[in-house]
N, C-alpha and C positions, 0 to 999 in steps of 0.2 A: 504493500499499499504505500503510494508516495506522500500522502498527507497523514501525519499522526501527531498526538499530543506530545508536547515537549517535556522532557524531564531533566532534572539536574540532582545528582546524588540520590536517584531512585524516587524522587518526589516530583509531582506535576508542577509546572511553572505557570500554567494558565495560557501558555503561548502555543502555537502550531509550527511543527517542523515539516519542511518539504524537501523531498529527495527525488530527483530524477536522473536517469542514467540511460546512455546510448553507448553500447559497446563497452569500452573501458573508460569512458568519458562521463563524469558526474557533475551535476549542479545540486547545490543544497542551500537552505536558508531557514530563517526562523522569522514568525509573523505574529502579530498581536491577535489577529482574528482569523476564524476559519475562511472568511470570504477573501481576505488578503492572500492567504495560503492557496486557495483555489486559483486565483488570478495569477499568482507566481508559478503555479505548476503549469498552466497553459503556456505562459511566456517561456518557462525553462524548456519545455518540450519543443516549442517553435524554434528557439535558438539552437537546440541540439540537432534538430532535423534539418535546418538550413546550413549548418556548419558555423554559424555566427559565433557561437561560444567557443568552439574549438580555435578559430581564427583570432579571437580576442586573447585567448590564453597564450597562443603562439606569439602574438605580437608583444604581449606583456614580458615575454622572456627574451625578445630581441632588444639590444641597446639602441636607445634613440639619440642619446648625446655622447660627446667625446668621453665624458666622465664615466658613463655607464659602459661605454666600449673599452675603456681601460681596465675595467674590472674583469672583463671577459677575455681581453686580448692575450694573456699568457698562454691560453690554449693553442694560439697560433704557432707559436715557436716552441711548445713543449717538447722536451727530449732533444733539442738542438743546441749546439755549442753557442749559437748566437742569441740564445734566448735572453740573457740578462742584458746584452748591449742593445738588442732590438726593443726591448720594453723601456730601456732608458731613453733612446732615441724618440720613441713614440710618446713617452710622458713629456719630454721637452717639446715636442711639436704640439701636443694638446695644451701645454702651458701657454704656447704663443698664440694658438688659434682660439683658445678659450674652452674651459671645461664644459660650459653650457651649449656650446656650439652643436647644433643638430648635425648628425652625420650626413642626412639627406641635403643639408643646406651648405655643405662644403663646395665652394667653386674654384674655378682656376685662378680667379683673384686671390682667393684665400691662400692657395698654394704659392702664388707669386709673393704674397706677403710673408709667407713663411721663409721663403728663400731669402728675401730682403733682410729679414731679422737675423737669419744665420749669417749672411754676409757682415752684418753689423757686429756680430760676435767674433769675426776674424776666423770663421770656419772655411777651410779649404773647399775647393770645388769638388774634389773628390769625396770628401766627407759629406757635403751637401747632397750629393748623389746617394750616399748611404741613408741619409735621412729620408730623401724621397723614395727610395726603395722600400723602406720601412712603412711609410705612410701608404704607399701604393698597395702593398701587401694587405695592410690592415683594411684599406677602402675595398679591396677586392673580396676579402674575407666578409666584410659586412654586407656588400651586395649580394654575395651568394646566400646569405641568411635572411635577407629581406630588410635589413636595416638601411639599406640604400636602395632607393627605387629608380634613381636617375642614373644616366651614364656616369662613368667616373670622369673627374675634372682632368684637364691636360696637365701633364707634369714636364716642366722645363728642365730636362736633363741637361747636365753641363758636360762640356768637352774636358775630359780629364788629361791634364799634363802627366805623362808617365813618370816624370821626375827624374832626378839625377841618380844614376847608379853610384851610390857612396859605399865604397869599401873601406875596410879598417887596414891601416898599414901596420907593418910589424912593430914600428915604434909605438903607435897608439895601442896596440895590443898589449904590449908590455906596461903601458901606462895604466890601462884598465885593470891589469893584474895588481898593480901596486895600490889602486884607488877603490877597488871593489872589495865587499866581504867575501870571505873564501867560498861559501856556498854560492854566491851570485857570480863569482869569477868561474867557478867550475861549470856553471850553466851557461855562461857566455862562451867559454872556450869549447865546450862540447857543441854549441850552436854553430860556431865557426867551422867546426870539424864536419858537421852533419848537415848544415843548411836547413834545420827544421824551422817551420813557422812558429811564432811565439805560442800560438794556441796549441801547438803539437808537443813542444817540449815541456811546456808548464803543466801539462796534464798527463804526463807519462805515468804509467803503472808498471809494477814489477813484472808482470806477465809479458809486457812488450819487449823486454830486454832478454834476448836468448842467444847465446853462443856467438857473441861479437856481432849481433845484428839487432837493429831497432826496428821493430814492426809497427807500422802506424796504420791503424784500421780505419780511423775517421779523419779525413782530410778535407781541405778546402775544395779540392778539385772533384771530390767525391770518389776517387779511385785510391784504394789502399796502396801503400808502398812499403818496402823494406830497404833499410839503409845499412850498409856494412861500416863498421867502425874499427879503429885500431884498439889494442889491448887497454891503453891508458884512458881513452875516452869511454870505453865500455865500463871500466872499473869506476871512473868518475860518476858517470851516469848512474850506475848500479848504486853507489854510495848515497848520493843525494836523494834518489828515489825511495830506496829501502829505509833510510833514516828519516824520510820526510822532511828534509831540509831544502828542497827545491823551493825557490821563492815563489809567491803568488805574484800576481800581475802588478799589485800596488807595491809590494816590496822591491820587485825588479825595477819598476819605474822610478821609485825613490833613489835607490842605489845608483841607478844609471845616472840620473840627473845630478847627484852629488859628485860622481866621477867626472861627468862631462864639465861641471863647473870647475873642478880642480885641475882638469886638463886644459882649461882655457878654450874650450869649444862651445860654450854655451850659446854663442850666436850662430852656430852652424845647425841650420834646421834639419840637415840630412843626417846628422850623427845621431841615430837612434838605434834601438836594439835591433830592428829590421835590417841594419847594415851587416849584421853577422850573417845573415842569409845571403846578402849581396856578396860579402866577402868570400864565402864558400863557393858560390858559383863562379865569381871572377877567378879565384885561384885554380879551379878546374879548367876554365878557359885558357888561362896562362900556361897551364901544364899541357896544353894541346889535347885534351881529352875530347873524344868524339862528342859533337853536339847533341847527338840522338841519346847518347849514353848520359849526358848532363841532364838532358830533359827528364830522363826517367828517375835519375838520381834525385833531382830537385823536386819532382812531382809537378812539373809544368804540364798543364793541360794541353797548351798550344806551343808548337815549336817556335813561334814568333816571339813568345816570352823569352825563351832561351836565346834567341838570335840578337836580343837586345844587348847581351853581354859580349858578343862575338868582336865588337869594335874595340874592346879594351886591350887586345893583344895584337898590335900592329906587326909584330914579329911573325904572326901567322901568315900575313900576306907575303913577306919575304920568303917564308918557307914554301909557300905555294908556288911562287915563281921558281924556286930551286927545284921543286918537284917536277914542274912542267919541263924545265931544262934537262932534268935527269932522263925524262922519258924520251926526248929527242936525241940526247948524245949517248945514251947507254945502247950497248951492242945488243944486250938481252933484256927483254921486257918481262918482268916477273908479275905473275898474276897475284893479286892480293884478294884475300878471303874477306869479303864485306858483310858476312852474315851476321845478324845480331849477337849471336853467341860469340863469335870470334872477335867482334868489336868490343864487346863487354870484357872478354878475357884479356884483350890487349890494352885496355884503358887503365892507366895507373891511378885510379881514383883514390884509394886510401893513401897511396904514396904522396899524391899531389896535395893532399890536405894534412900531411904529417908534420 
């Protein structure tokens, strides 16, 4: 029976209770008179039959404003390495656009204003693109769930300057050793030897270190890779990983900034931890390691990324000329095995980084 006397603690309250159900969806309410309860029953049934009640509930669960969206947004990046960074960027964007801003009301002009505010904060164009990417992902997520009924606004993506390839000189490497805490120096030295991304080396676990190999299962490119290391590097990595003394991102940044200032490089915008990765790749190139092997070692998704480093060794051009001349002047032409297996076997990767 959809209408029955209301009770509280087993005693009648003098009111009437209405419950109607369709499938697994239910509407219920309490009313002062039986006539009100009858009218409510008819209205409830109509709303269930037309789907109005189901739609109202669905919409109540869909975020309307940016503030409501922020509460549900963690689900977008759940389980991803970028979750914390993405939420931080989305929060800053929401602060700029306004928490009360309706998701459906965000326009291209609003996105332009966001970019302007980021410029005012001296944010680089590459980082602005990261903000735009985060907001775009959020907006698409909202549209897929009905929180956005209009087309997405236009996003003014910026042309990114690939930036200078800044590598660390041997003298700078020694200065870093003198100015960094031991655990941070061990991390930096291992990174110069392996070329791992910051997110890769700072999240290493014990099971990723096996028999002088570092196994990276989650990478920026999406493809796992394994890196051979020398005995010293393997022991250093094992020590800071097992002892849990590997710095977190904040400790690394603080120690690096202190060392950079002590070295008189505070005004050098390119002298950052990522320069360790540049250094690794540059040293491989200068050791004349095959570029395809370097691509695999560094985990570059595109060979074009690896080719950016090729210009650092002008001696390779001279060697190329000598090689061409030798082909014309040599009496006997020797065939070279260029199979991937042979190239990897012949490339002195570990030696080049020793």
